[in-house]
C-alpha positions in Angstrom: -64.2 4.7 26.1 -61.8 1.8 26.5 -62.8 0.5 23.1 -62.0 4.0 21.6 -58.6 4.1 23.2 -57.9 0.6 21.9 -58.8 1.6 18.4 -56.7 4.7 18.6 -53.7 2.6 19.8 -54.1 0.1 16.9 -54.5 2.9 14.4 -51.3 4.7 15.8 -49.3 1.4 15.6 -50.4 0.8 12.0 -49.4 4.4 11.0 -46.0 4.0 12.7 -45.4 0.7 11.0 -46.4 2.2 7.6 -43.9 5.1 8.1 -41.1 2.6 9.0 -41.8 0.6 5.9 -41.7 3.7 3.7 -38.4 4.7 5.2 -36.9 1.3 4.6 -38.2 1.3 1.0 -36.7 4.8 0.4 -33.3 3.8 1.8 -33.3 0.6 -0.4 -34.2 2.6 -3.5 -31.6 5.4 -3.0 -28.6 3.3 -1.9 -25.8 3.0 -4.5 -24.9 -0.7 -4.9 -21.5 0.3 -6.3 -20.5 2.6 -3.5 -17.7 1.2 -1.2 -18.8 -0.2 2.2 -18.2 2.3 4.9 -15.7 0.2 6.9 -14.4 3.3 8.6 -11.4 3.1 11.0 -8.3 5.1 11.7 -6.0 2.5 10.0 -3.1 2.8 12.4 -3.7 -0.8 13.5 -2.3 -1.9 10.1 0.9 0.1 10.6 1.6 -0.3 14.3 4.4 2.0 15.5 6.4 1.7 18.7 10.1 1.8 19.7 11.7 -1.7 19.5 9.4 -3.1 16.8 11.2 -4.9 14.0 10.4 -6.5 10.6 12.6 -8.9 8.6 11.9 -9.4 4.9 13.2 -11.7 2.1 13.6 -9.6 -1.0 13.9 -11.1 -4.5 14.7 -8.7 -7.4 15.2 -8.8 -11.1 17.5 -5.9 -12.1 17.7 -4.6 -15.6 21.1 -2.9 -15.9 22.1 -2.1 -19.5 25.3 -0.4 -18.3 26.4 -3.4 -16.2 29.7 -5.0 -17.0 28.6 -8.6 -16.3 25.1 -9.0 -17.6 22.2 -6.7 -18.4 19.6 -8.8 -16.4 20.5 -10.0 -13.0 18.5 -11.8 -10.3 19.3 -10.8 -6.7 18.1 -12.2 -3.4 18.7 -10.5 -0.1 17.3 -9.7 3.3 16.4 -6.4 4.9 15.5 -5.6 8.5 13.7 -2.5 9.6 13.8 -1.4 13.3 12.1 1.5 15.0 14.9 3.0 17.0 13.5 6.3 18.3 10.7 8.8 18.2 10.2 12.5 18.6 7.3 15.0 18.7 6.6 17.5 16.0 3.8 20.2 15.8 1.9 17.8 13.4 2.3 14.6 15.5 4.8 11.9 16.4 7.7 10.9 14.1 9.4 7.5 14.4 13.0 6.9 13.4 13.3 3.7 11.5 16.7 2.1 10.7 17.0 -0.2 7.7 19.7 -2.9 7.5 20.5 -5.4 4.8 22.5 -8.6 4.1 22.9 -11.0 1.1 22.9 -14.3 3.0 21.0 -15.3 6.1 24.2 -16.0 7.9 25.8 -12.7 7.1 26.1 -9.8 9.5 23.6 -7.0 9.1 24.9 -3.8 7.4 23.3 -0.4 8.1 21.7 0.9 4.9 19.6 4.1 5.7 17.4 6.0 8.1 13.7 6.5 7.3 11.2 8.7 9.0 7.6 7.6 9.7 5.2 10.3 10.8 1.8 9.6 12.4 -0.4 12.7 11.9 -4.1 12.9 12.8 -5.3 12.4 9.2 -2.4 10.7 7.4 0.7 8.5 7.8 3.8 9.8 6.1 6.9 7.8 4.9 10.1 10.0 4.4 12.9 8.2 2.5 15.8 9.8 0.6 14.3 13.2 0.7 10.8 12.2 -0.6 7.7 12.0 1.5 5.0 9.4 0.5 1.5 9.7 1.9 1.2 6.0 2.8 -2.3 6.2 4.2 -5.0 8.7 5.0 -7.6 8.5 7.8 -10.3 7.2 8.1 -9.9 4.3 5.7 -12.6 2.4 3.9 -12.7 0.0 0.9 -12.4 1.8 -2.5 -10.9 5.0 -1.2 -8.2 6.8 -3.2 -5.7 9.5 -2.5 -2.6 11.3 -3.9 0.3 9.5 -2.3 2.9 11.6 -4.1 1.3 15.0 -3.3 4.4 16.1 -1.2 7.0 15.8 -3.9 7.4 15.9 -7.7 6.4 12.5 -9.0 8.1 13.2 -12.4 11.5 13.7 -10.7 14.4 11.8 -12.5 16.1 9.3 -10.2 19.2 7.2 -11.1 18.4 3.5 -10.9 21.3 1.2 -11.5 23.0 3.9 -13.6 20.0 4.9 -15.6 17.7 7.9 -15.0 14.1 7.0 -14.6 10.8 8.4 -13.3 9.7 5.6 -10.9 6.8 7.5 -9.3 5.3 8.7 -12.6 1.4 8.3 -12.6 1.1 6.8 -9.2 -2.4 6.8 -7.7 -3.2 5.2 -4.4 -6.3 3.0 -3.9 -7.3 0.8 -1.0 -8.3 -2.5 -2.7 -9.6 -4.4 0.4 -9.5 -5.0 4.1 -9.9 -7.9 6.5 -8.8 -10.3 3.8 -7.2 -13.8 4.2 -3.9 -14.5 2.5 -1.0 -17.0 2.8 2.2 -15.0 2.4 5.6 -16.6 2.9 5.7 -18.6 6.2 2.6 -16.9 7.6 -1.1 -17.1 7.2 -2.7 -13.7 7.6 -6.4 -13.1 8.3 -6.8 -9.3 8.4 -4.9 -8.1 5.4 -5.4 -4.6 3.9 -4.2 -4.2 0.3 -3.1 -0.8 -1.0 -2.4 -0.4 -4.7 0.0 2.5 -5.2 0.5 2.3 -8.9 -0.9 0.4 -11.9 0.0 2.3 -15.1 1.3 1.1 -18.5 2.1 2.5 -21.9 4.2 1.4 -24.9 7.5 2.1 -23.1 6.8 2.3 -19.4 5.3 0.0 -16.7 4.7 1.3 -13.2 3.1 -1.1 -10.7 3.3 -1.1 -6.9 1.2 -2.9 -4.3 1.6 -3.3 -0.5 -0.2 -5.6 1.9 -0.6 -4.9 5.6 -1.7 -7.2 8.3 -3.7 -5.7 11.2 -1.5 -5.5 14.3 1.7 -6.5 12.4 2.4 -4.0 9.6 3.8 -4.5 6.0 3.8 -8.2 5.1 4.2 -8.1 1.3 5.3 -5.7 -1.5 5.3 -6.2 -5.2 6.9 -3.5 -7.6 7.6 -3.3 -11.3 9.4 -0.2 -12.4 10.3 -0.9 -16.0 11.2 1.1 -19.2 11.8 -0.1 -22.7 12.1 1.3 -26.3 10.8 -1.9 -27.9 7.3 -0.5 -28.1 8.6 2.4 -30.2 10.7 0.4 -32.6 8.3 -2.6 -33.2 4.7 -2.4 -34.3 3.8 -5.7 -32.6 5.9 -7.3 -29.9 5.0 -10.8 -28.7 7.3 -10.5 -25.6 5.9 -9.8 -22.1 6.7 -6.6 -20.4 9.4 -8.4 -18.4 11.0 -9.6 -21.6 10.9 -6.2 -23.3 12.3 -4.3 -20.3 15.7 -2.6 -20.8 16.1 -0.8 -17.5 14.5 -0.8 -14.0 13.6 -3.6 -11.7 11.0 -6.0 -10.4 10.8 -6.6 -6.7 9.0 -9.0 -4.4 9.3 -8.4 -0.6 7.9 -11.0 1.9 7.8 -10.7 5.7 9.7 -13.7 7.2 10.0 -12.6 10.9 8.9 -9.8 13.2 8.8 -8.7 16.8 6.6 -6.3 18.7 
């Protein structure tokens, strides 16, 4: 009897092991090697919000101003400071009031520039600036995810930029390029960077590019934008110049975090 029980136990263990191996083989065969890794999290750690937090950035811009009196292409360096000054509750969640200041030289006094609203909702983070609301992030977040960041306003709206009407938000499409990345940006070395591409679109006469990097526990650490229009692609069959050389209106912007406080 003991021998029979022993045989049954061995047979049961072999059957169980066979089932486990079949399950593993099935999973290996059906998994998509091109699907994004499910690194799911709420994402708010990359955009920490609390009253008193502040971020100071160095901003370098190339401005294309065909109506300017001095020169049509100008290079400008400045500093901006963003401070969370207040918050209030709404039916959808909590909205934070962010004040933005600017100055040309590091020794100048700060000048108030504008008020921005940042709303933390259960499934998304909204950025309200100059009457337009960008869906900065949706939750949960994982590598490769995409969303319509301009869903709450008309992305084809004409906006005056340095005296010229443009469509800066035309053909924007948000994509999360990566998380937990290591990058050296300005004076800091970051180890948990999340990169969001907001736009990367180009045709003969337009270039729309925007990318933002966020460090976990810190917030925005880098922004790169190219909002450029030209007529060169229409008037010339082949143009050897780069997009920056052909541009006739718009701007190129690089924004780097140089100081912050929690």
